N, C-alpha and C positions, 0 to 999 in steps of 0.2 A: 488395767494397764497403768503403770506409774508414769509420772510426768517425764522422767528422763527417757524412757523407752519411746514415748510418743514423740518427743522432740527429735530423737534420732531418726525415726521413721519419716517424719516430715522433711527433714534435711535430705534424707536419701531420695525421697520422691522428687524433691525439687532438683536434685543433682541429675537424676535420670531424665527428667523432663527437659532440662537444659541441654543435656548431651544429645537427646533426640532432636531437638530444634536445631542444634548446630549441624548435625549430620544432614538433616533435610535441606538446610540452606546451602551446604557445600555441594550436595548432589544436584541442585538446581531443578528446573522444571523440565522433565524429560518429554512432556507433551507440549512444548512451547510452540511448535510449528502449527499453530491454529490461528483463527481470526481472519478477518477480511479487510484489515487496515493496511495502508501504506503510509504516504506522507499526509500528515494532518497539520492544520494551521489554526491559530487563534489570535485575536487581538489581546494585547496585555491590558490589565485593568486601567481604565481611564486614559488609554493611549490609543486613539485620540479621545479627548474629552468630549462630552456630549454637546457642549457649547464652546465655540471659539470666537473671539472678538476680532474685529477688523484691526489690522496692524500687529496682532499677536504672532509671536513665533511659537509653534506648538509641535508636539512629537507624535509620531505614529510608531507604536511598538508592536512587533509581531513575534509570536513564538511558533516554532516549527518542530515537529517530531517525525521521525521515521519509526512508525509503530509496527511495520512489517518485518519479515525475517529475511529480507534480501537487501543488498546495497543499492544505493542510488548513484549511478555513475555520472549522471548529468541531469540538471534541472535548472529552471529559470522561472522567476515570478515577476509580475508587473502590477503597479498601482494604477488605478484608473477610476472613472466615475465622476471626476470633477474637472472644471475648467482650469487649465494650467496657467491661465493669466490671473485667476483668482486665488488659487492655492499654488504658491511658487516655491522654488528652492532657496529663496533669499534667507540669509542668516542675520541674526541679531549682531550688529557691530560691537555691542558691549559684551558679547559672550565669546569665550575662546573657542577655536576650532578643535573639535574632538575627532580622533581617528575612528572611534567606534560608532559614530553617528553619520548616516548617509543623507545628504541633501535630497529631497524629493526630486527625481529626474524631470526636468522641464521638457525634455524631448520624448518622454514616455518610454525610455529604454528600460530593459529588464535587468534583474540582478541574478547572477548565477549562484547556484548552490549544489552541493553534493553531500552524500552520506556514505563515506567509504571506510571500511574497516569493521571489525567485530564490535567496537564500541559505538558504532553508528547504525546499528540495527538490533532488533530484538533477537536474543540468543537464549540458550538454556540458562545462562547465568545473568543475563541482562533483560529483565522483564519490561523495562520502560522504553527501550530502543534509543535511537540517537536524538539529540536535542540541539536546536539552534535558536539564537535570538537576533533580531534585526531591528535597529532603531533608525527612524527617518525624522528629519526636521524640515518644517516648511513654514511659510508665512502667509497670512491672509490679507488680501488686498481686495476689498469689496468695491464694485462699481459705484459711482456716485448715484445718489437717490435710492440705493438699495439698503434697506434696514435689516432684513432677515433673508436668509437663503438656506434651504435644506439641501444638502448634497450627500451622495453616497461615497464612502471610501471602500473601494473594492480591491481585492487581491486575487489574482488568478495565477496558479502555479501549475506548470507542466513539467513532467519528469519521466525518465525512463525507468522501467521496472521489470522484474522477472517473477514468474511463479515456477517453483520446482515442486511438483506434486508427486508423492509416492502412494500408489494404490495397490493393496493386496488383491491378487487375482487368482482364481482357481482355474487351472488348465486340466483338460481331460483328453489324453491322447487316444482313448478308446471309448468315445461317447456312445457307440452302438451296443456296448456290452452292459448287460443289466443283471448278470448272474452272480455278482458279488457286490459287497458293500463298498461304496466309493468313499475315499478319504475326505473329499469335499465335493460340493456340487457346483459345477461350472454354470455360469449364467450371467445375466445382466446385473450390474452393480449401480445402484442409485443412492443419492444422499451420502456421498463419500465424505462430506464435511468440509470445513474451511481448511486452508493450507498456508496460512500466514501471509496472505497477499490479497489484493482486491479482486483478482481473477482466479477462479478455481476450476478444477476438474470436478464436475458435478455428476458424471455418470459414465459408465463404460459398458458397451454391449459387445459380445463376442459371438462369432459364428465359426464352427469347425468346418474345414474344407479339406479336400484331398484325403479322405478317410482318416481324419484326426491328425494328420501329419503337419497340417498348416492351419493358420488362424487368420480371421478377418476381424478387425476391431472398428467400432464406431465410438469415438470419444466426444463427450459433451463438455463444452466450455461455457462458463457463466461469469458475467460481470457481477460479482457479489458485493462490490463496494458501492459507494454513493457518488463516485466521480464519473468522468467521461473517458471512454477508451479511445486511444489515438494510434494511428499507424506509427510505429516507432521511428520510421524514416523521416517523419514530418513533425513529430511532437514538439521538438525544441525549436527548429527554424520557423515554424508557422504559429507559434504561441504568441498571444493568447487567442486571437480571433481571425486568423488568416487561413483557416482550414477549408479545404475543398470538402464537399460532402463525402467524397470517397476516402478521405483521410480519417473519418470518424468511425468508431465501432469496429476497429481492426485489431487482430491479435496474430502475431507470428508464432508458428510452431517451430521452435528452435531445435529440439531433439526429442526422440522417443526411444526408450530403452526397455526391453522386456527380458527378464531373467538374465540381466547383465549383458545382453546383446543389443547393439544399435539396430533400430528398425529404420530402413531407408525409404520404403515406399509409402509415405504418408502424404495425403493431399486433402484439401488445399494447404499450402504452406502458410498462406495469409488468409485467415478466416474472416469473413464478413459477418459480424455478429448481429447486424441490424438493430432496429429500435427495441427489440425484445430483450437484448442483452445476453442472448444465448446463441451459440453456434456449434458447429460440428466439424470434425475432420475424420478421415478414414485411413486406416493402415491395412494394406493388402498383402496377402501371400507371405505371412510370417511363419517361418519354420519353428516348431516347438519340440522340446526334448521328449523322446519316446520313453516313457516310464511305465511300470506295471500297474500303476494306479493314478488317479487324479492327484494333483499336488498344488500347493500354494506357492506362488512366486510374486515378484514385485514388478509392477509397471511404473516407470518413472517418466514423467512428461515435463519438459521445460518449455515455458512460454515466454515470449518477449513482447513488450508493448509499451506505449506511452500512456500517461494518465494525467488527467487535469482535474484539479480541485479548486474550489473558490470559497472565499469568505467575504462578507460585506457588513459595514456598519454605517448607519446614517447619522450625520452630525448636523448641527445648526450653526451657521455663521451669522454673527450679529454685528451691526454697527455699534460704535461706542455710545451712540445716542439712543440705541434701541434696547 
């Protein structure tokens, strides 16, 4: 092979590879609706610093992502863990006031946040999800005779979220017939995988009733994330720590659709997940389409809930003499 022909082949290969990469990026990730993440938080590098001195004005920087595939219609977060007479919202008189920096709330009030719109959640074309930055400023005033003090800087965030899970289900209108080959086998489904949110549908059991004309479903719901589940009615007003025990580990069943038809008789509507992080609801007396063979259709479950996540960093306050 001469050098000219080899050069042409290399250029052609690079061209084809480049075209393939462009097409793939344009198509996006068709399997994007996976994962167990929702809102995630992190302290920015050296914000706060590991050591802050008495009289210093310092910053707390926080990054927030919506890594899930649903929007966040409402959310609030709180700073805590420190004596508000020691870490205060006082500003440095020599520094100009900035609109993008929030004084640390002396009254412990929360900061509202939302992630609304396609750019604020993970989609087929947006693999990172939504992103926010928050900067706080505070001042250190150590009590007299105190040379060093270790304090935690804690952030608790509560937000509303949804899971919309789509599960393939085999239905058999003639379960008693065994004299022909079935197109699919109806039965329990486990390990359905993650669905792009902290709460997932982890299993579906079905029972044929009324001679195959109707169906009974048992749907298993699991808290697959690392946060705390909250009753959506109380997640925001009672954040971060005013929750009644009955407000915790609750998930609302917002809607259930089978083969494009809304299923009305599902109970309980508000699932008590308990400390195990797993709960159930049942749908009764569901009519199914009468076909000549078993068939695959789609079960779509929409859940609504509150969720709480937290981060914490310990810092050391020092007197100027220490």
